[in-house]
Structure formats: structure tokens, C-alpha cells
N, C-alpha and C positions, 0 to 999 in steps of 0.2 A: 751166570757170572762174568764181569768184564775181564779178571784175574784167570779165566780158564778153571780156576783152583774148583774141585769137586768138596759140598759140605752135605754129611749125613742128613738126615731128616732130624735127628735128636740136635742137631746142632744149630738152629733155628728155629724160632717161631714166627708168626703170622697175625699183620695187624692188616687192618680195610682202613684205607683213607678215602671218604667219599667227596671228590674232587674233580668233578666232570665225569666219571668215567673211570677215576686214574682206581687201583688196586696194588696198594703195597705191601708189600711182601719184606721185614725184617728180618737179618738175620744177627743170630745171638754175638756176633765179631764184629758187628757195627757195619756190614755191608749188608745192600738194598737190590732189590729189585722191583721196579713199578710198571706195570702194563697197564695201557691205555685200550678206552673198548669206545672212548665218544668221537670217533671220526668215519663210522658209519663203516662199509663196507672195507675192514682195515685187513690187509695181505700177511703173508708170512714177511719177519725181516727178513732184510736181503741187502742192506746199508747198514756196518757199524760205525759210528766217529766215536772217538774218544776223543776226551776233550780234557786237560790238567787245565787246571786255572789258580791265579792269585789278585788279590785287591790291597789296596792300600800295605805297599810295601815303606813306604818310608822311610826309605835310606838303612833299613835295617840290612846291610853287608853282613855284620857279623851276628853270633844267634843274640838271641834277647838271651838277657840273662834271669835266671831264678823266677823265675814261672811259676805261681802256683797252683798245682795240679790236682792236689787233695787235702783236705784240711784233716781228715782221718785216716791216718795217720796224716800228722803236716807235713807236707812235701813240697817241695820244691825242684823246678829242672829249667836248664835251658833249651831251646827250642828254636826250629829255625836257621839262619845265615845261607847265603846264597852258596856256599862249596858243597854244603846238603842236601839244598835243592835242587843243584844239578846232579848230582846224586841219585835220586829220586827219579828226577824228571828221564832220566839214561836209562833207569830201569822199567818206568812205566812208557817207553819208548817205546821199548821192544817187546817187554810184554802183547803190549797193542800187536805190532808185528808178527807176534810169533800166534798171534788169537785171530790173526786176519781182520783188526780194527784200522781205519783211519784213524790219525792222531794227529791233534792240535794243538798247541800252547798260548795261553793267552794273559795279556793280565788288566784287568778293569781300572786301572788308574791309580793315580795317587804315589808315584814312584818317587816323589821328591821331599824332601823332608824329613826332617824326624832326628837326627843324628849328628854327629861332627861329620861324618861322612858327606856327606849335603854341604855343611856349614866351606869344608874344605874346597871341596872337589866339583861343587855345583850338577849337579845329576851326572859330572861325566863319569865317577864310579859306574853308579847304576846303571849306565848306559854300556861299559863294558863288560860287566857280567850278563845281561839281558840278553846282547846280540852274542856270547858263551853260552846262556842255558839254551838260546834256541829259541825266542820268543818270535811269534809270529801276527801279533797283534796287541794294541794296549790303545784304551781310551784315555781321552786327555781329561784327566782328576784336576779339583780345584787348587788344589797346592803345587800344581804345574805349574800356575802363576806366579809363585810367589815371590822367583827373581828377576818379575817380569817377562817381556814377550821374550828377549834375545836368548836368553836360560833357554826357554823351552826351544828353541828355534837352532841352537846345538843340538842338542839333544834329538828332535824333528831331525837335521842332519846327516847325522851319526846312526842313527840306527836304522839295521837290516830288516827292520820288519815293517809295516803300514799302522799307523796313528791315526785315531779317528774320534771324530764328533762331527756330528750332525748339528747341533745349535748352537753352536759358537760362528756369533757375526762378526766376523774379521772385514772390515774396509780394506780396500787393497792402498790404500794411503798408512796403513799400520803396519809395523816387520811383521808380524803375523799372515795379514792378508798376501800380503807381498806372494807367502810362499802357500796362498790357499789351493785347494783343489776340490773337484766333485768326487772324485774317486783318489785315493792316497797314492801313490807314487813313491815307493823310497828312493828305487832311483835317479828321480829327479829332484829329489830332496824336499819332497812338498806332504803336509797333512792335507785328509779328507775328510770327506763325512764316513763315507764306505767303504769296501776294498768287496773281490771275489777272490774265494783262493780257492782251486781246483784241489780236490783230496780224491783221489783214487777217481770213478764212475761219475763224482758230483761235484757241482760247482758250489762253493757254501759261502754266504754273504753273510757281511759283518757290517754292520754301523756302531758308530759310536756316542754319546751321551755325554756330557757334563752337565753340572748342579747350576740351576737358572740360577743361582744368587751367586756364583762364582764373584761376580762385583760384589758383592761385600762381603764375601769368606776370604777372598784376598786381592793381591793387585796386578790385574791385566794390565793397566795402563789404559793409554788414549787409542781409540779405535777398536775396541775389540768390548762385544756387547754379546750378553746368553740370552739365548732366546727361552720362554717360558711354557709355550704350547707343544709339550713335550710329547700328548699322541698324536697330536698332527703331522708333528716333524717324523716321528716314529714312525708312522702307515705309509708318508710319502717316500721315505729308505725302503722300507719293504715294497712298496709298489714298484719303485724304480731298479731294485735288486732284481726283483722276480721280470722285472724289464728287459735286464742285463742279461739272463739267462741264470739266474741265481734256484738252485733244487730245494735249498734250504736256508731261513735266515735266523740269524742270528743278533738278538742285542745284544752287545756289550757296553755296561752304562754304568756309568760314576755316578748316580743321583741318589741311591739312599736304598734298603728293602723296603721301605712302607713304598717308598714313590713306584720302586717295581710294580708291587703289588697291585698297587693304584692305575698304573698305566696299559695293564696286560688286560681288562676290560674294555678299553678303548679301541684295541686295534683288533684285526688279523691277517693271519698270514704269520705270524711269528713259531717259529721252533721250540724256541730257548731264551731266557738273560741269564748273563755268566753278568755279575754284579758288583758295586762296590759302593764306598763312600761311608753309611753308615757305622763298620766297623763292627757288621753283625754276623756272631756264631752262629752257625748251622749245622743241627748234625741230624743225624740219620732215628729215625724212630727206635729207639730198644738202643741206642749203641750209649753204654759206661765206660766208655775208656777215659781213664783221668788225663783230660787233654788239655784242660788250664782255663774253661768256660765252662757255664753251663748253656745252653740251646736258649736261642730266641727263638727256634721254630724247625720245623724239620728241613732236612738235607735231600732232596729237593723241595721247595715249595710248588706245589700246583696249582696256579690260578687258573678259571676259566675264562677264555677271550673272548673277542666281538660276535664270533659264533657258535658258542659253546663249547670249542676243543679246550681242553686243558695244556698250559704252556709251562711248564717247569719252570720256576728261579733259583738260580746258586748264585751264594756267594763264600766267600775262602777267610771271615773273621777277622785276620790284620796283621802286618808286620814279618807277614811267610812265616808267621808259627805254625799253621799249617797248608797242606795242598791238597786243592779240590781235585778230585778225580772219578769222572764220569761219563760212562758210555750211551749216548742216544741211538737207539735204532729204528729203522726206518725201511717199512714195504718200498712198491718199485712204483706206487704212486706218491713217496715223498709223504706219509702219513708217518706222525709217531708209532712206536708201537709201543714203545718199553724204554724206559731207562735203569742202568744198571751204575752201578759205582760204589765209592765209598768217599770220605772228607777226613784227615786226620792230622798229626801231629808230626811235623819232620826233628826228631826227637833228635838233640845236638848228648852234647855234654852234659858237665854238673852234679854229679854222681859223688859229690863227695861227702861225708858227714858230717855236719848237718853241711849244702852243696853252700861252695865258695866260700868258705872260711880262710884266716886270714891265720890258719894253724901252720906249725911250721914246725916237723916236716909235717906235710898232706897227711890227711886222717884218712883210712883209705876209704874205696866208693863202696857205695852201701847197694844193698840189693834191691831189685828193681821192683814196686808194687804192682798188685793183680793191675795187670790191662796195660801197663808203662814197656814203652820198647825200649831196647838200647840204641846206643848209639851210632847214627846212619854213615858215619865217615865221609867226612870229608872229599869233596871229588879234587888229588892231589893238584892240579893245575890250577883250580879255582884258587885254594885256599895257596898256592906258593903267590901268585899274582898279588892278594890282599896280603899278604905277609912281606910282602918284596915292597912293591910299589906304593901302596896306600896306608896301610898301616903304622910307619914310621911317621908321619907326618900327622896323624892322627894320635898318636900317644903323645908325641911333641907338643901338642896341645891341650891335651889330655890333664900333661899332667903340671902344666903354670900353676901353683899353688898359690892362689890368693888371700886366704882366710881358712877359718876352721867353725865348726858348730859343736853344741853339745848334744842337740836334737835330730831326729830325722826331720827333716824340711818337706815337707809334704804335697808334692807335685800332681798326685795322683790323677789319672781322667775324672774317675768318681768322684772324686773327693772335689775338684777344681771347678768341677761344671753342677757343685749341688751346695755345696758347704763353705763354708769359711775355714782358711788354714791357714798354716803359719807359715807357711811358704808364700801366700795372697798376701798375706798381712806383710811379710816383708818387702817384698816387692811395692806394695801399695808405698809401704814407712820411705819406701828408698827414694822412689818419683817425689814424694812430698819432701823430704829432707832436701832434697838435690835443687828444687826450684822455690823453694820456702820466699826465698830474697826476692823472687816476684808478686808472693801474695799470694800463694799456694795455700787452701785450706783441704779442699777435699782431694781424695785420689780414686779413681773406676779403671779401673783395668780388667781386660778380660779373661775369665778362666782358660779358656780355648787356646791362649796365648802361653799358656802355660802348658807347657812338654814334660815334664819329667819329674821326679825328685828328686832331694841333695839328701844323701844317704850319713846317717846319724853313727855316733861311736855303738861298736858293736857291747861294750860294756860300759855301766853307769858313770860316773864322774869324769869319763874319760871326753876327749875331744877328738874329732875327725878332720883331716884336713879337706878343703874346700877348693875346685881345681877351676880354672877357666874352663876347662872340656865340659864340668859340672853345669855350670852355669848358662855357657852358648847351649848345650841340649836344654836346660831347663826352656832359654827363651831364643829359640831355633833361628827367627822369620826377621830379625835385623830393623828391629820396629826402633821409632826414635821415640824422645819422650817430647808430649806435644802439652799446650795450656791453653786454656779458653776458660771466658767466664760465661755461666749460666746463671739463671733463677733459681730457688728453691723448688718452685715450681717442674721446671725443666731438668733438673737432681732426681725430682720425683718419678718424672716418666723416663730416663735415663734407667734408673732402677728397675721400672717395671718392663720396660723389655728386658732388662739382664734376666729376669726372673721369670718368663712369659713361655720360656720350652725347658724347664725343667721336666724331665722324664721322670716320677719318683717309685714309679716299681722300676726300672730299668734306667741307675742312674749312670752307665756308662753311654747310654743313647743321648743325654740331656744335651744341649746345644753350648757350644762353646761362648754362648755373651754373658752366659752367666758372670755379675760383676765380682770380682773380687778390691775391697775397698777399704780405703785408708783416712780418718779424720771423723769418721760417723760411723751410726751402727743402725741396722736396720731390720724393722720386723715383718715378715711376709707369712703369707697362708695361700699352700700350693690349692687350699680348694673353692680359691673363691676364682671370679673367671679372669684372663689375661686382659690386663689392661686394670684392676681393682685389686690390686694379690698384696700392695707392702699397705702393711698395719699405721706402721708409724717408721718414722727417720729422726735422729736426732745428730746433731753436729758439734763438734767442742765447741766448746767457747772461745774466744780469743783472751787469753791471760797473760800475762806479763811476768819475767822471770819465776817461770814454774820451776819448781827443783826438783823436780818428778814425775814419773806417769802416775802416781798418786793423787798429783796434785791437776790431771786432767780433768775438766768435768762438761757436762754435755746440756743440751740446749735443744729442743723443738726446733726441727727445720722453720725456716720462714718462708712458703711459698712466693714471697715479693721479694724478698733479697737477695743480694747477688753474692757468690761467690765462685771465687777462680777455684779452679779444675785441671787436674793434669792428669791425664791420658795419655795413649799413646798414637802416633799417625793413621796406624787403621783406623781406628774408632772415630778419631778426629774429624775424619770425613763420613761418617757416619756407617762405616764396618761393624759386621756383627749386628746389625738391624739398629744402630745407635743412631737413628737420624735426628735425635732432638740434636744434637751435637751439632748439626749444621743450623741450625737457627742461632744458635750460641755466638760471641762478640769476642771481641779482641782479640785474636786468632794466632798459636806462635806456635811453630813447629820448632824445637828447639835446637835439631839438628844429634843433640844427644842420645847415643846409643843405649836404649834400655838395658841389654845386657851388660855395658860399660857400668849404668848408674847403679844396678846391681852388684857388681862385683866390688866395687867401690864401697858400695854401704856395709857388703860384708864383710871387707879389710878394715873398714872405722870399727866395727861393732864385736869382731872377734874378740871370746868363740862366741858365736851365736846361741841362743840359749831360748828359742822363742815358744812361745802358744797360742794357742786361740784364745780369744780376748772377749769376744762377745759380741763381737758386729755383726755378725749376718747371725740373725736365729729365725726357724721355720717355725711356724703352729702347728703340733700335733692334731688339736683337736678343734673342731670349728666350736664354736660358742656365737648366736644371734647379737649378742650385749657387745661382741667386739666390733666394732661397724664403723670406726672413724679412727683420725692421725691422734688421737689423744689418749689413746691405749699406753696404760704403763708398763714399763718393764715386771714389776711386780706382779700386776695382773696378770702377765702374760709368762711368769716364770714356771709355772706350774704348769704349762700346757705347750710346752717349745721343746726342738733339737739343736742345739748348735753347733 
């Protein structure tokens, strides 16, 4: 085992994973050892490379609060935080040294965006901690472009480690192109496609990858595009690294778990992939640790390459809640002989009964449930920096009260990317309300732009304050409110795009383009082919002197009619696949910040008491006779979920 610990025969069970000759021994404590016999004449392991990794950090400087780690019994726990991550990294690095393992710490991208730490410090707080934790390489993720090129450039210039992407095409005239290089050189303040890092007797080659649709997902600005031939680009980087003397090549990819699995069979010469982007939780087979998420696959996931050799794929869920840890074992010919290691929670605090209540004095800490670990303990130096240099400004921003709510406003990822939510409704209505003087009738905003919930009161018949910080956490991208005119047919096409990438079986993996709407109701069927999933669309009638919401009436959308639609500036230019918006007319970017518009609306409507209203209805069962836009809500009511 990579930790050097001894485990008795009774402490483990064994399974076989048929993947290119890989045999997986899974231990009862979640650790594993996978051996490989797919390279021909494989010798004994004589080089051990220990890799600790993260991905999709998303500005989670502090622990993530109240992660559900068990439903029976119902249990939550705080996970992650950079100070506790530092404690674990240091311990793993010391363990590697004690066990004659070379050590490498990497991140697979999306360090930016997601909390007020990014809103306030634009990646510079994360940069400081990544330098202090000792990261040695990082891939560029799509969210690294959320504040444009200059914010990313500032991060690159301050990083003590190489920052990588092989499929970014940055023109020399662009800001990012001016600091581009084939090989990354942190000392020269340049990012690159690849890098070689010497670890003991071996040269380790790494190359990075960024989502090809980053131009749609984020805001890279002029002169920066993203190449789509991932297999061709990856093979070119593998070949270049080998030519430069690399003994081992690892892909540091931010393209998603599915894309990683599709990439491996098209290349040769790759030893492993450390990935990110899809927020995919992987766990060793048989691992029953109450870690906060069910696994979407095994850690690692072995896939055969072009030559039939098995390449392990690793990814580490999200937000620093877990820390991935594996050791690659190579023979003298640089053939991968085995992989050993684990992935698991960065246990933080949150052991109240129940955790994080507002009881005064606080209730005593609860006992740990089976498999749960104690608080890792924050690194004192990093914790002091957080509390002294950053936390006060974040707290001040968080605490500005702008209203109140009587209910939890649901902005959770699996909710807003799959269903109507009360928070989605509120945001859409706020956008309509602010622009109704311009004739706005409909609102469409992407669920992926909604990044958090707004908590409700603990007790019924009570309200909870809503702060600026909460609204900015919900809407962290700085998007502006935008207007355009679409035909009814174009509205339908927009909704088709919105429901085109819903993952019914794994809701957290659904794309961010899912539409949260206002001024309309629509029914859709996930069993229909993409492009024809919208069953019906109803829009609010234009009424005069309506006295209440009860007076609102709906009528079928007119495909030939014109509708004034409010959206955000990201979608206005075709973001999240809404290319139909490029066909719209009378486009206006109001310059109004979405978060400000929503905050003003909450202030006006407080105390907020919103529920779901049947705006979005998913057909549960498919019946052939439901075949056109004329289906009625009465017909579908027994067949749908809201």
C-alpha cells in the first residue's frame, strides 16, 4: 500500500476489474491496489510516483458547510477548506518520503469562481494559498476566464507553478497570447501547453486541456479560442514530451470524466489522466465511507488506450471536499505496473447536534458515525492568514442585509439544472419586473448561472435575513440583464437547447443550459430525441389592471409572433448553446448587474415566500398520442413531475 501500512487478510476483500488486464484488489477501508499485465514483458516496480490532486476548487477557501454524508441516520458535516487541505498534503508528502515515493501535487482546473472570496479578491486569495500548499502544476479550466483574460494573467504571473493548456489558441495580439509559450515557465510569467518536472530518477511530462466549449461556457474575450481536436492535440503533446525526454506522461485535463474516457482509446503513450470539469465523484470499489456523494464510477477508472494498454483516470469530485491520492508504480522500462492509493474526505468541523444550529449556547458535539473521521485540524499559518487578511472583508460583504425570506430558496446544482425551482422563478421574475417598461414578457436564464441556495428560517412562521453575500454567492458571475426580441418559434428552439443536455439518471451532471423561466409554462419529455423534447409552451396573456397572481392567464405560444425576452449578457451572445439568440433582433445589454436586480427585488418583495408554480413540467411516462404542441395541461397532469 502507498501508505506503507500493513493490512491483514481479513481486513480486505478482492474483486477483479476486466479492463485491459487490470486486476483490482479492494480493501475494506477504501484503499486499493490495481495491478497491470497489459504491457507485455512487465518487470518489477522500481519507481513510485505519489500524486495528490484536486479539481474544481471554485474559491472554496473555507470548509463547505453542512454536506450530507448520510441519510440513515441523517447526518451532515463540513468538508474541505485550504487550511485543512494543507495539513493533509503535508502529511501525505511526509508519508511519501518515508516510503521512498516521489511526490507531485497537481490541480485539474477551475480554481476560480463560486464564493465571495472570488468576488472580492478575483483569484488572488486562491493563488496565495495554492502557492503556500505547494502545488506543482495546474490546468486552465473554463471558469478561469469568467472575469476575462487579465484576471487569469494576474494569476499566472503570481503562480509559483506551471499553468497548462494545450488546446487554447491565443492570438499574439490578445492579452493571453502575449504571455503564451510552448513550454510553461513560471519564472518568465508564461503559461504553456506542457511542462517536464524532474522527480528523482524520472522526468514527468504533463500537458493541460481546457473544455473546447469554453467560449460558450465563459467569457474569454477577443483573440482566444479553444481547439476541439482533443485526441490529435493530446497525441501531439505526448509525442513532444517524449521527444523532450519525458519518461512518463500524464494528462492534466479539465474536459470532464466522459471526455477523458473517450480520449484515452484515441492516443498512445499516456500513463494516467488527472481530470476535472464534470464534478464527478469516483470512489474505490467497495469503499463505503460516508463521504458526501455516491460514486459515479471507480477510482481509478481504467480505460484501454490505442495500443491496448490500460490507462487509469482519476478525478476528485469538487470544492476541495475530498483529496485524491494515488501512487503509480513503474518498472525500469517505464511501464505502469500497478496503482495504489485512496480518495477521501477532508474532514472539517461541523459536529454540532445537529450541526451548525443557532442554539445558544451551542449544543455539544455529536459522536462520529461509522466510517466518519475526526476534524483534520487546520494548518495554523494558513488559518491565521484567512482570518486576518481575507475573512473580515468577506464577512462584511456577507452581512449586508437586503431583505428576508420565509422559505429556503433552492439553487442547488441538481435542482436548477433539471427542474423548476422557487429561486429560479424569483430570479426570472426579478428580471421581468426590472425591464417590463421595455415591453418584456418572457424571461429565460440558465440554471448553471445559479450557484447556490438562499437558506430559509429554521422554524416555521419565521423569516431569515437575506444578505448581499448570499445573493452574490447565488449569482457570482457579474452578468448583466439583457433584452432581445424572438419569435415564438425561436423561443421554442431556445427551450429545446435548454433541455437538450439533461442527465435524468445523474442530475448533478446535467448541463448548465437548463432554462429557468418567467412569463411562461412549458412541458418537456426527456425520452424524446434532442431537438424535439418540448411538448407544449404557454405564455402569459397580456392583461390590463390584473389585481393578483390569480388573474394571470396563459395562452399557447404563437410560433410566428414576436416576444420581448429578458436574459443575461452571457446568453445574449449565444452562451450555453443558446445560438438561437444570435438570430434575435433589437438586442440591448442594459448594463444592470443581475445580482443587483435580484437584490432589489428581494428587498421589494420581502419577506419572500415563493414556491414552485408549474412553470416547468417533465413528462414522466411516454405515450405515443402525446405528439404535438396542442397537448393540454389536463392531459399531462397525471404523467408528469414538476
